[in-house]
N, C-alpha and C positions, 0 to 999 in steps of 0.2 A: 854628715855625709852631704856634699856640696849638692844642691839643687840642679835636677837635671833642666837646662833651659832651652825652650824650644828654638829648633832651628828652621822650621816651616810651620805654616799653619795648617788646619784641618781642611782647609777649601783649596787649596793649591797643589795637590799631588794627584800625577796623571802619568800616562802610557811612558813619558820622557823619564819620569823618577824612577822608573822598575831598576833594582839594582843597589839603589843609593841606601846609604845609613840615615835615619831621620831622628830628631826628638819632636815630639808634640805634646803639646800643654792644652787642656781642657775641662770638659765635664762629661761624666757619664751619661749619654741620653739613653742609651740602652745597652742591657748586657745579657746575653742568652748563652747558655748551656747546652751545646748539642753533643751529647755523648763522649764528654772527656773534652772537647774542642770549645772553648770560649771565646765567643764573640762579642766586642764591646765597640758600641758605636760612640765615638769621641766628638765632643762638639765644641766649636769656639765660633765666634761672630763670622767667621769667615766660611764654615761650613762644617760638614760633619765626614769623619774617614773611619773605616771601618779597620778596627785593631784584632787581630785573630793571636790566643794563646792556643799554639797547637799540643797535640797530645803527647809528642816529644820533649814538651818543654819541661824545665826543672820543678821539681817537687815545690821548692818554694816560690818560682814564679805563678805556677796552677793556685798555690794557696792564696796568693795575694791578689789574684783575678778573682777568687771566690768571694773575698770580701768587699767587692765592689758594690755599691748600690748607686740608686738613682742620684746624679748630679754631685756625688764626690768629685774633688778636683783632683786631677793626676797629671801625672808626667808619665809618656811612654818613650821608649828606645826602642828602636826595631828598623829592620828591612822591608822596603816597598817592594812588592811582588805583583805580578798578576792575577787577577781573579780567574778559577775556572770558568769556561765559558759558559757553563750552567749557572754561573751564581753573578754573572755580570748585573748590575743594577744600573739600567738607563733613566731612571730618574733621579740619579744622583751623580752631579758633576765628578765626584771621585769613584764612580761606580766601578772602574775597570780595573782598579788596584786595592790594595789592602797593606795593611802593615803588619808585617808579624813580630810580635812581641818580643824583646830579649832582657828587657827591663821594666820594671812598673814602680812608680814611686808616688804614694800617696800625699797629696799636699795639704788636701783638709777634707774631713767627713761633711755628710749633710744629714740631718734629721729627717723624720717621715714630713714629704712635702704636702702642702696645704692642696695644691692641686699639681696636676701634671705639666712638665715643660714641654708642650706640644708645638705645633705649627701655629694654632690658635686657639687659646683656653677658653673653654665653656665656662670658669668659675665664675660667681658672682661678681659684679664690680666692686663691692666693698671689699671684698677678699683679696681681689687683684690688687687694688690700690694698698691695702695694707701690707702686703707681701710684693710692693712694686719691684724691688729688686730681683725678685723671681720672674716676675710678669715682664721684667724688660731682657729676661736670658731667653724668653721664645723667639723663636724665628721669625714670627710673623711681627711681632713689635720691633726686633731689630733692624727689619726691613723698613720700618716707618720711620725711626729714628734715623737711617740711612737716607731714606727719601729726603727727611726734614733737612738732613746736613746739605745733600746734592743741591737742594732748592735753594738753600741760603747760599751756597757758594756760587750758584749760577747767578742769583742776584746781583751779588758783590762784583763778580765779572762783568756782567752787564753794564751797571752803572759806572764802574772804573772805566771799562771802553768808551763810556760817552761823557767822560771826562767831570764826573760827579767827585764831590770830596764826600767821604764818610766821616762824619764829625757827631763827636759824642756830646749831648746834651744833659744838663744835671737830672740827678733822681732825687735830690733834697731840694725843693723849690718854696715858693710862697704860694699858699693856699688860694687859689682863683676860683671856686665853685660855679660850674656851668654844667648843667646835666648830671651826671651821676656825684655821689657823694665822695669828697676827697677821702684817700687814705692818711691819716695825721701820725707825725713823729714827732713827739716831744723833743725839744732842743735844751739839753741839760744846763749846758753853760749859758742859756738864756732861760732863765726861769719864766713860765708861762706862755712862753711862745714856743710855736710850732713850725716844722716843716711839712709839707706835703709830697706824697709821690706823685709824678705827673702821672694824668690821665691820658695825657699825649704830649709830645713836644712843640704843640703848635707855637705858642708865642717863642720860645726859643729858636725855631726855624724860621720865623718870620724876621726877627733880630738878624740872624745870620745873614738874611737878602740884605738888610740895610746896611749889614756889614761888608756887603760887596762879594760876598761868598756865594755866587750866582747858581752853582749847581750843589745840592746838598742832598746827602741820602744818608740812612741810619736805619739798622736793624733794633729797634727801640724797644725797651720793655716798658710796659703802660700799667697802670692799676687803677681799678675803678670799684668802689664800695657800693656793689649792687648785687641782687639776687643772681646765681649762675644759672644757666641755662645750656644747652647742648651746644651752642655756638659762642658761649660766653665763660669766663673765668674771671676772679677777682685779679689775676694779672695774665696778663698776655702780651704777645709780639708783635709788633707792626712793622711793615716795611714803608718808611716813612720819606717823603721827599719833598723839595720845595724848589722852585726854579724862578729867575727873574728875567725881566724883558720878554716875556712870552704871552700868549694866548691860550685859550682853553684847547686848541685842537693841538697844540704843542705838546702838553703833558698827557693827552690822549693816547697821542702816537708815541709817546716813549713808553707808557705803560703798556700798552699795545706789543710793541717791540721787546720789551721786558718779558711778558707774558709767554711770546712765541718762544724767546730764547730759552725760558725756564722749562717750558713742556718739551722741548725738542731736546735740549741736553739730559734730562731726568727721566723722559718716558719713551724718548724716540717719537713723539706725536707732533706732527705737522698740523699748526692752527691755521684756518683760513683767515685772511686779512681783509678788508678792514672787518673789524667788529661791528655788529648792528647798534644802530641807535634810536634811540626813542625819547619823545620828550616825555616829562613827567605825566601831563594830561593824557598824552596816548597811551604809556603803559599802563594808567591807571583805568582806561575806557577800555582797552582792549584786552588786559591779564588781569585786572582787579588787583594790581600790587606793583609798587615802585620797584620790586626787585622780582621781576617777571621770569619763570623758566619757560624758556623759549625751544624746548627741545620738543615739546610736542603743539600740535595746532589749535587747540580748542581756543575759541574767542569769544570774548563777550561782545553783544550788540545792545544798542541802545533802544529801547522801546517807551522812551517817556512819551514821547507825542501820542502813538499809538493808545498806550494805556489811558491816557488822559480822556481818550473819547469812550472809553469802555463803560459799562454798568457796574464795574467792580470797584465799589466804593473803598474798599483797602488800598487800591491802586490809585483812582483819580483823586482820592482826597491828599494823597502825598503829592503828587503832580500839582494839584491847586496849590498847597503850601511851599511850591518851588522846588518839591525833591526831584528825585529820578527812580526811573525803573529801568534795571538792567536785566538782560536775558541771554541765555546761555543754550545753544543748540548743542544734542549730545548725539550724535549721529548713531542710528541702529541701536536707540538703548530703550525702545517703548517697551520693552520686557520688563524693565524694572517695576519693583513692587511697591506698592506703598510703603512698606517697611524699610526698603531700599531708599526710598527717597527720604523717608523720615530720619535715617542714617544721615543722609547728607545735609540735612535741614540742622543736625547738630552743629556740623561744621559750620555753617551760615550764622548760627545764633551765637558761638563764640564771638564772633565778630561784629556782634550788636544788630543783626538781623532780627527782625520780630517773627518770621517766618519764611518759607520758602514755598513758593506758588509753583505749580507743575500744569502742565497737560501734554498729550501726546499726539503726534501727527499720524494722520491715517491717509487710506486712499479717498475719503470723503473729506476731510479736512482735519477738525481738532476734536479732542475726543479726553475725558476724564480729568478730574482735579477741576481747574479754574476755567476749563473750556468753555463752559455753558456761557460765562460772562463776555466770551469773545467770538459768538457765532459771526456778528455781522463783520467782524474785523479779520476773519480767519485769512482770506486772500492777503490782506496788507502784511499780516503777521509772517505768512509763509514766505513771502516775496522779501521783505525786510530781513529774516533770517536765512533764507535760501534754505528752508528746510524741506525736507522728503519724508514719504512715509516711512514708518517706525523710527523716526527719529523724537526723542525727549526733548521738551523745552522747560529748563529752569528759571524762575524770574524771583527778583528780590526788589522790592521799592522800599525807599528811604532815601533820607539826606545824601547826596551824592557819594562822598567818601565812603559813608557806611555800606550802601548799595553796592559800590564797586569792589570793595575790600571783602565783604562778606560772600558774594559770588565769586571772587576769585580764589576764596578758601575752597569754596567748593570745586571749582577747576583744579585746584591743585590735589585735592583728595580722588577727583575723577582719573587725573592723569596717572596715580599710582594704581587704583581700583582697577581700572581698565588695561594696565598694562602698557600705557602707551610711552612710557620713559624707558628710554636706554639708559641703563647706569653706567655704562662705558663711555658715555658720550659726554663732551664738554663743551659746552656752548657759551659764549661770553656776549655779554650785551652791555652798553651805556645808557644810562637814564640821564638825561640832562634837562635844564631849563625848568629847575625846581622853583615853586613859588619861595620868594625871601623869607617871608614871614607866615607863621600860622596861628590862628584866633583860639587863646587858651580859655576855655568856656568857664572853668571852675574860677579863675582869678581875673575874668574878663580884660585881658590885655593880650598885645600881640606878643609872641616869642619867635625867636629865629628859628627857621626850619633846621638848619646845619648849626651855623655859629655866628656869633655875632660881629665876626670880621671879614664876613663874605661879602663881595662886590655885588652890587644890584646891577642887572644887564644898564648899558647906557642910556637908552632910550627911558628909563623909569628914573634917573638920578635927580631930575628937576622937580618932579610932582612926586615923589614917594609917599612924602609926608600925608598928603591928601587922601590918598587910597593906598595904605599898607598892603591891603589884600590882593592888589593887582600886580603888585611888584613880582616880577621873575627874576631871580637871580642868578648870577654865573656860577652855577652850582653842577654836579655830577657827580653820580655814583656807579662804581663798576660793580658789574652782578655776572655770576656765575652759576647755572643750575639753579636758579631760585633761590640763590644766598648772596647777600651784599657782601662784596670783597672787600670794597673799599668806599671811601668818600672823600669829595675835596672840593674846592672852590678856588676860584680867582680872588685874591685877599683886598681889602681896602687898605690903599696907601695915602690916601688923602685925608688930613684930619678933618676938615669939613665934613666929608662925607660919613666918617666915622662917627662925628657928634650927632648927625642926622639919624644913624641907626639906634644910637642910644637914645635919643628923644623919643623914637618909636614906641621901643622896647620898655619904656619907663625909668631907663637908668640916668641917673642925673649925673652932672659932670664931675661932681665930688665923689660920687660912689663909683664911676669908670676910673678916676686917677687913682683911688684907693685901690682898686684890685688891678688894674691893667697899666697902671704910671709910666712904668718901666718901658712898656711896649709903645704907647702912645707918645712917651717923650723922643721915642728914636724917630718916629716918624716927621718929627721937626727938623730933622737933619739929611734932607735929601733921599727919603725911601724911594726905591725901583718900584715900578710895576711887578708884582709877583703873584705867585699861585702855587697849588701844591695839592698833593692827595695822601692818604695812609690806606694801606692794603693791610688786611689782617693776615699776617703769617700763618697763623694757627689754622684758620680757616681754609685758606688755599691748600695746604698740605692735607688738611682733611678730606677735602673734595678731590684731590689726587689720589689720596689713598683709599677711596670709596667709602669712607666712613661716615657716621651719621652725628659725631660728637667729636669736638676738639680734645676731648679727655684722650682721646685716643693715638694723639699726635704729640701729646705734650709729655715729656717724660715723667715728671712729678706734679701732676695736676692735683688740685682740690676736687672734691665730689661736690653735689649737687647744696649740700648745706655750708660750702665754703670751708671744709675740714679737710685736712690731709690724715688719713688715717695712719700712714705709715709712722709719722714722728708725732702725731696727734697735736696737731697745731691747729688752730690758736691754742694756745696753753696759758693757763696764770703765771704769775711773776712773782718772786719775792718781795716781802712788804719794804727791803731794804732798797729794791731798785726802785719802787715808786716813790721812796723818799727822797733818792737823789734826783728824780726827774720833777719833784715838788707836786706829786699828783697823789689824790686821794679818790678812791673809789666810791661811787654813791650806786649800788646796785638795788634793783628791784628785791624787795622781800619775797622768798620763796613760799609757796602754798597759795 
């Protein structure tokens, strides 16, 4: 018998279709027997349609309907009719009609399900990933797949309309380790040599600028051999772009325009422009992080000068050593118990704080915690923090970065604990003016804060080798709701400046040429001023979908151990494959 091919989907039938004969294909979402009348909810990715096998149906049709179980794949032929008024389902787009079945064909059966195909499965993640083909059938996952598709399409439309070229860059490249470990691919026809999978298209997109292709973008697959986290995977996708003959503000303006178009087209959400901008120093001082969540207004304050005058040696000794004391006023939270403060202290210690000092504001001044050390300074503290009765004051003393980040972590926890965050709000900002270099304590050398091809701001170019720690780079990060969505910079296009950077970070010219010679050679041939940015597509869709991990918006992700339970990768390979690649394994002994 010829298979019944669908004429409509399960999401498109309505009042206008009443009386028409249709064929539906899909999966059995639900099946209910109501006293001789069989109701079947048939589902495909477009929606759900109710199919009815009436009491006057043939015995053969009734028998076929009784065989149906969850997730059987079937074809149904029947006539569309209006539902009785009492049975209209206003929660279903097709809820005013049903299909009276005349023929049913079972296309394939289904074994007992490991979990139900519901709106959002409550199965454990490891089970969902093992049976990802079932998880992806759930309407909730299909909505996220559709969202990702629509976001990607809107990105492409925006850049195409702005005269960008979409250009693919290689996925088998030279290994240029900088940051995470490279994913290596042995080259069979060149024994002993390896390709690397790209951590980003960075070098190639700069070469495209040298090539005169002044507006490039790509939905780029990238690979980094690093431990997985909620917002990281071994393989991920970037919205990547580069532009020539521009300034930082041109790139920021393009990204804001793209973001606004994506949100309006995919979610009907109009974002206010321009997005807020903070210098790196301002973001750290005010929010304790270079990826601030500005949906709520708790702000850090500096108490270094005041604390240095106190009798509290844990603070004054830090100030004498050149450190900082950061404070956070938490309005109307003087009711916090010691145990609740200790819980907050745990968040601070994760980021290196030795402790979290506290005191409460009363009508008379300060009380509790370390208040006794600040009796003579109470007016100054209350004035500086603009504190009032029933406020809680939290403080961290340490070197500047640790004091900021530790108290910033406390701030973020309070934002959640106190219900200060609107999960339906999307708030974007830019963090600019990053230091170009950061000091590597372990190796006692300067490292680039972003990467070694970022341009220093012009006023630092002549003197940057004298004091690298003071150099501000033409760097910028794009942030949404406390997540870093993207990072970029104006690039170095002048060989002499690039050589200075290499000297500061301890790269010899020979090593630089060995790793990046093809890029550096291109700069000798009229390289234009250029810059760019890369945004995490997975993170963007994760935020838009209201999820906490990118695994929820990647169709086939790895788990936190870097494993795909569905196809059981990574896996061993045959000895013959290793011989063809001239490889021999040296595995650690078990036990």
